[in-house]
N, C-alpha and C positions, 0 to 999 in steps of 0.2 A: 502493498498499498504507500508506503513512503520509505520505498528503496532509491524511490532518484531524487533525494531532496539530500542537500549539502548539510553537514553537520557543519558548525562556528563555534570554536572553543573560541568563551573569553574569560581576561582573568579577573577577578572579581574581588573591590577589595570593602570589607562589610564592615559596619559600622552600629554598634549594639546599643540598644534602649528601650525602653516600656513606656507605656500608656494606654489611654482610652480612647477608642477613635470615635469622631461624632458620625453619626447619622446622616448621612446624605437625602436631604432635603430640595433643594435647589443644585438643579445640573449645573448653572451658570454662575454658582455662586465660587469664588474663591475661599476655600478652606483649606485650615491646617490643623495639622495635629499638636504640634509641642512648639509653636512662635516660628521662631528664625533656626531652630535645625532642622537639618538636610537626613531624611532616612531613605536610606540604602535598601531594594530589596530586589534577589536575582530570582527572575522566573525563564525557569526552562518549560521548550514546548516544542513542538513536531508541525509546526503551522509548514505548509507546502510555499512555492516561491511569491503566486498572489496575496496568498493569506495573510504571509510576512509582512510582506508591501503595507497590508491593511494595517497592520499591528504596529508598524515600526512607525509609518508616515502619517498614520491619523490618531490610532487610540491612543497609544501613550503619550505622545504630545497632549493632545486634549486631557488626558488621566492630568498629565504634571502643570498642565496650565492652572486646571481645577485643583491642585494641589500641591502648591509649589514645593513644598519642604518632603515632598515625596520624591525618589530616582528611582525607574524602573531600568534595569541591564535584564536586557531579554537575550537570551542565551540560546538559539537554536539548535535540534536535536537531531538526530537522525532515530525514526521510529525505529526501535530493533530492543529484543531482550538485553544488549550489550546497555544501553539508553535503563534499562530499567536495574540489572546487575548494580552499573554507577551509580543509580539513587539509592540502593540497599546501603552499598557500602558507605557512601557518603554518609545518609541519613543513620548509620548505625553509630558511628563517630560525631554524630553534630557537627557532618561539614554538607549538608544538605543544602541547596538553593531553599530560599523562603516561599514560591509557591514554583510547581509544579500545573503544567494542561495536561493529564493521562488519561489514559482511555478507560473505561467506566471498568472493564475486568482488572483494570489492575488496583483499583481502590481497593478489593476487599485482602488481597496479599500487603499492603502496605497498613490498614487497620489491624488486621491480627498481629503484628509483629510490633505493633506500639508506634509505627513511624510517621503517627499525623495528628494533627491538633484537633480536637470535638471543637468544630464552628460552634455549635449550640452554646457552649461556652460564652458566647460573647453575649452581650443585652439586646442585641437588636436581632439578633439569628432570625427569629420567629416570623417579624415583618418579610426581611428577605425571603425567607423562603415561601412566603403563604402567596409569594410574585410568582416561583414559580414552577414548572409541571410536575404534578406532583410522583406520578411515576420514573420519574428521571433522577427527584430526589432521592426516592426510596433506594438508589441503589447505591446511596454513602449513610443507608442507617444502618447502625453495628449496636446491638445491646443499649439502646434508648440513646442511643449516640449519633450524631450526626457528620462525618468526617470529610463531606466534599459537597460541592454545587457542581451541579448540573452545568455545562456551558455551550454545548451544542448538541446537534444531532446529523445524521447523514446518513442515507444508503444510498446504494448501487441503481445504476439503470443500467437496462441493454443499451449498447450502443451499437449501431445496425450498420450496415456500408451501405449510403445513397444508390451509389451507382450500380452492386450488385442487386439491390431490392427492383431497381429499374428494369435492367436485363429481365428478369424474371416476371415484368410488368405487373410490378406492385409500387401503386404509391405511398403507403405505409406498409409495416411489416403485419403477418397474418394476424390470427388473433391469438394462437393458441401456440405451449410451444412445441407442443407433436406437429403442429402444422407446420413450423419452423425449422424443425429438425428434416423433417418430410423434402421440404424445400431444399436444404442444406445436400441430403441424399441425394437428391433428383438433378440439382445439377452441380452436383460436385463442390460444393463450396466447403470453406472449413466452419466451423465450432471454437473461437477463439477461447477454450475452458482458461489456458492459461496457468495452471497448479491445479492440487488435490484436498488443497484446503478446503478450511470451511467457508472462507470470505471468497473465494473462487467456484465453489461448486454447489451450495444450499440454493442461493437463487432460480436453478435449471433445477436442483431438486425440488424445490417446493413447489416452482413453475409444473411440475411434472406431477403434482399430487403427494410427494414424498415429506418427510420431517425427519428436523435429527432430536426433535426430546416433545413432550408434551407441552402445553401452551404456558408453565411454570418454568418452565428450562431444569426440571427435578426428578425426569424419568428418562431413557432414551428404550430401553427394553419395551416390545410394543409398536415402537415408533421407526425407530431407525434401522431396526430389523423387519417393519412390517410390510407385508405385500405391496402397498405403495411404493417405498422407499426403493426395495427390492429392485420391484418392476423400473423404476424411472431410474436408477442404475447401471441396470441391465440395456437399458435402451441406449445411454450414452456411450461404456461400455461397446455397443454394438459398433457405433461410429467410430469410436477409438479404431478398432478392430477394420474398419472400411478405409484406414487415412484420413476422415474426416473432423479427427480432431488432432488439434497439432501434438505432435510425437514428445515434444519437450517435458508434457503434461506427465509422464511417468514417470519422471526424472525431478529436478525441482522448479521447475515450471519454466513457461516462454513469456515472451512480448509478444501480446497482439492488435497492439496501440496502432503502429504502422499500417500492419496487414488489415485493420479493420477502417484505415484512413484509403488506401490507393491498393491494397493488394486483392486477396482471395478470401480471406474471413468476411464473414458474414454476419456474426455475432459476437461482441465480447462484454463484459460486464465491468463497470468499476465505477466509482464513488465521482463526484464533481471536480473534483481534479485533473482529471481527465483533460478538462478544458479549463479549468482558471491559469493552468502552467503555460499558456501558451501567450505570446502577445498578441496585439488587438489582430494585428495581418496574420497572423500564423491562425486566431482563433476565427478569423473569416474562413480560412482556409478548411479546417477542423469542420464547421459549421456546415461548408457546403461538401464536403466529402462524406460527412457521418450523422445518423438521425439518432437523438437520445429517449427512450421513449421508457415508463416503466414495463416491469417483468411480470409479463403475464402470469395469471394468477387461478385459482380453480378451487382452491380450497380457502377462499375468506384471506385476510391480510394475510402478505407476506411478511417476516420480522425486519424489524429494522438492524441491518447490522453491525453498528457501532454508533458509541456517543462520548464524548469527551468532558473529563470533569475537572474543576480547578480546588487545589487542594493545599492546606497548610502543612509542611513539616515542622515533626515534634522540634526539630533542633532551632528552628530560625528563631533570631533574635529579633527581628522585626516583626512580630504576630500581628499587632495593630497595624501598622502600616498595610502589612500583607491582606488582613480581614479587608481594609475599606479599599486594597485592590481588586480583592477577588468580588465586592458589594458593585462595585463600578462594571466589571467585566461584563457580569451579570444583570446590571440592566438594560433598558429598553434601547437606549440609543446607540449603544457600543453593539450589542446582539444586531440589530439589525445594520450595519453596514457590513458585518462577516456574513450576515445574509447574503449578500450581494453575490460571493464565489458557491453557494451550497451549502454553508454550515446555517442549520437551521437554527431559530431561536427556542430556549428553553422559558423563557420569560413570555409570561402569557400574555401581555401588551405587548409586547414586540409580533409576537404573532398574530395577534390582531390586525396589530398598522403594516402588516407587512403588503406588499403587493410586488407580484411578481410578473415581469410583460409575458406574455405569452408564447412570443419569440423567442427571449431566453431561454440559454442551453438551463437555467436555475428553473424552470419552469415542470419537466417533466422532473426531475426529485422531489419537487414539491407535491404531483400528483402522485408517486409511489410514497412520499412519508405519507399524507393524510389517508392511505388504503395500505398503509398499515400497524403495525404495534411494537412498541419498545420493550423487546424481550429485559428481562430482569440481569444485572451483574450477577457473573456467576463465577464464585472463588473456582480458581484454579481451572480458568476458561484458558489458559495457554495449557495446559496439559493435556485437555481435554480435547483440544484442535490438534496436538501431538498422536493420539491416537488415532484420532478419525483420521488425518491425513496418513497414518502408515500402513491402516490398513485399506484405506482408497488406494494406496500406491500397489499393497500386495494385489488387488483385485485387479487395479490394470495388465500388471504384469504378468498377470499369470498364472499367479502362486496360489493363490486362494478362489474358492468359489463367490460370488457377489454376495449368497446369502451366509456363509458360514463369516466372512470377512466383518461383514454388517454385524451378525451377532455376535461374534467376540468382543468388536468397537464399542458395542452397547451394554456388552456387560462390565467390561472394564468402566467405559464411563459411568455407568451406575452405580460403580463402586468408588469414584472420586466423587460423586455426590452423598452419598452416605457418609464420607468422612468428612465435607464440607457442612452437612446439617450440625 
């Protein structure tokens, strides 16, 4: 997802202090925490190029104008296990950053290890929390404490090759995934799966009627190894054997971005950064060559693939300044700015105020999100994804049958669920 992003390493000199922040009641009012003293907070994030431009050129300058005694040092990282391990190492020795934008499934791993500050300890927490999406907020709830604020939500769209659709006589994609796969088989077009992990495959599996777990993401047996999911994976496997799914999928995955723009790839799935990374000229070309649509669904809402949360690390020396920054980033105006690149708000007022041009590449992502449900944060999600991917690779390599592979994966995932309770 974020393999294209460049890691920027900055050295930051932190200053210590303490105090209580004021509640933000007027976004136009310049506010201070402690007179003329400057407070420096370090903010780790994994924003893409365009997202980072909005952060550093618009959001941080606006925040620092409103709070001139707080300076935000943005440290852009590559989204990876390496970043997660570094955060753990630094947090255990109280050397971590003050604020982190982290994947919602990382939040349980950190609060279970006592590395996040409970946000409900701030006196104005309830007012802030009431302004946010309740389901998203619950991802950071543990033992009557809240350890994170939901910052944004995003989902994949199905990205189609306009030229291939046109050659096949379609002005828009077929209505169902079965029809899409049949079109690929008939015309010898490639399905750009790109990998066998949950991010790459689940939109196709759900579109074909399968599922990973129950709706509460607490049980895999009967769902991942159920008849509908077995049939869905068998359909994908057959296309792979026919050479109609990129061969790299059986190893570490492949890159279908160029193929869907100008090659023989009919469809690939990706988040809004597929478009947001381009310059204006490149974006015009990408929209000329491709057409984003929500993934077709036959069983009701598809799951939201991901969401990001803001946390304050337990070792932060500027907790009050960090809390002021969290509140500001989850407020209406900041979230509306980020929504321009497909990071959808968790602030309820921002959701009501958000308008997206129907011709914008963001519009299909909003449509997809409107017909999705936000899955809960899952502890050990990284291990669940590893188990799922391991057995999917064995299936696609012909080392195990679809039924046996999915059954073993479901059993191992359920053991992880049991240990998480």
